[in-house]
N, C-alpha and C positions, 0 to 999 in steps of 0.2 A: 531545514524545514521543521525540525523539532521545535525550534523557537517560535515559528509562526503558528504551528499547531497549538502549542501551549498558550500563546497569546489569544488565539481565537476562542479557546475554551475559557480562559481567564476572564475575557471581556464579555462572556455570556453570548457569544455569537454562534452557538451550536445550531442555530437555524441555517447556517451555511454548510452544514455537514452534507446535505443532499447535493449541493453544488460541487463540493469537493469530491464526492463519490462519482459524479458524472465526469469530472475532469480526470480522475484516476482511471475510470473505466475506459475513457477515450485514449489515454496515454498507454494503457496496458495493451492496446492493439497496434501500437506503433512498430515500425520495422527497425528502428534504431536501438541498438543494445543499451546505449546510455539512457535513452528515454524509458525503456522498459525497466531498467534497474532503478532509476529515480522514482518511477511510479510505484514500484513495489515498496521501496523504502519510505516514501511519503505516506502510502496507505498504512503501512505498519506503524509509523510514527504516530499517526492520528489514533489508530486503534489502541495503541499502548497507553495513551494519555486519557482516553475516554473513561469516564467513571460510570456513566449511565449504561446499564447492561443492554437495554433495548437499542440504544444508539450503537453500541459496540457490535451487537449481533447483526445490525443492519449491514455491516460491511462484509458479512459472509457472502453476499451476492457477488463480491469481487474475487472470491477464491478461484473460480474457473479462469478468470482473466489472469490471475497471478500464476496459475499452473500453466496456462498457455504461454505466458511470458517466459517461464522457466524452460519450457520446451523450445521456444524460439532461441533463447540464449544458448541452449545445448546444441541446437542445429547450427548456430553461428560459431560453434566451438569456443564460445566465451565462457570457459569453465570457471574462471574467477568470479564473474558476475552471477553465474548459476549457483555457485557456492554461497554467495552472499544472500541470494533469494532463499535458499534452503535455511540458512541461519535465521533469516527474518521470520520464516514460517515457524521454525522451532521456538523462537522468542515469543511470538504471538501465542502459540499453543501452550507455553509455560505460564502464561498469566491467567 
């Protein structure tokens, strides 16, 4: 997904960011641990490559969904995926 996110921004398709956020928000509500983890990783990938601060900050609305996904992963006892989500949150916070 990192390559797709980079291509989207490189081609000036930032107008699709709203659509991406909708897809990510939907996926962050899924019950499948793989979907939850992929949604978190995809969200973080996009946030990390965004250069426009306003666009980057617009993803803050997905934080509750990411935290819910983290809780769901912990409830599913998928500790490895939960660890990856925490690492993603740390990575985003470090930028």
